[in-house]
N, C-alpha and C positions, 0 to 999 in steps of 0.2 A: 485476468479472468482463467485464460487457457492454460496458464502456466501452471496454476493450484489442481487443475484438472489431473495434472501429469507429475507433477513433485512428489517427492516418496516425502514422508514426514521425516524432519532434518532437515530437508533441502534450503536451502537461503537464495532471497535475490533481493539487491538491493534496487528499489522503487525511484534516491533520490539521491545525493548527496549534495551539501551544503548547508543551508539553516531556512525550516520547510519556513516555519511561521513570515521570517522576513521574504521570501522569495515568493511567495505568497500574497503576501501584502501588496495591493498596487501602489502607494507611496516610496515605500522603497526598498523595491526590491529593482533587481539590473536585468531581470528577465520581461522580455516582449510579452502584452495582455496575451497573444495565444499559449503562450508558452506556458504563462501563471494561468491560466483557465487549464488548459493539459494536466499539468502539474497537481491543481488542485480535483482535477476529477479522479486519477490516479492516487491523489491519497484518499481521496474521499473512495474510492473502491477497496483501497486497503484496507481502511477501517471497519468497511461492510463483513469483509470476507473475515474479520477478528472478530465481530459480533457474532458470525455465523459460528464461532467455533472452527473455524479453516485453518487461520493463521496465527501467529503469536503476532506481532509489531516491538519491531527493538530498533534501538538509535546506539547506533556505537559512534563515539566519540572520535573525531579525528582530528583534532587542534583545537583553536580557542573560535569559538560560533561555528564549528562546520563537523556534522554529520553526517551519517552513511544511515540512510532510512532502510532497514530491512522489515522482511514478510518472511518469518519460518512455517514452513508446511508444517501441521497438525496430523497427526492419525483420521483418516477418514471413518465416518460414521456413518450409517445408515441417515440420523436426523441430520446431520450436517450436511450432505450431499442433498437431501432433497428441499435444502434450504435454498444452498444456490440454482440448484435447478428454479425454485421461484422467483428470485433474486434476478437473477436474469430474464425471467417470461417479465418482470416487472417494465426489466433497462427498453 
């Protein structure tokens, strides 16, 4: 959340490398429960930022069953800045 406030339009941040759906699923993930939960929270935050129009979500294929999950900053407008303030207050 802090990154998006200081990011310039076009800046990119990788928030996960792997296979997100597998890495967040208890029965198949090799991550510890706390790591899975943290990853799920991060992915959910990225999704909320995309819904607010603050970032684009992109997957970059690195290999078979391996991806880089990226957020790309969008230009800020007063509308999506206000939405982020409301989101932070609700959390």
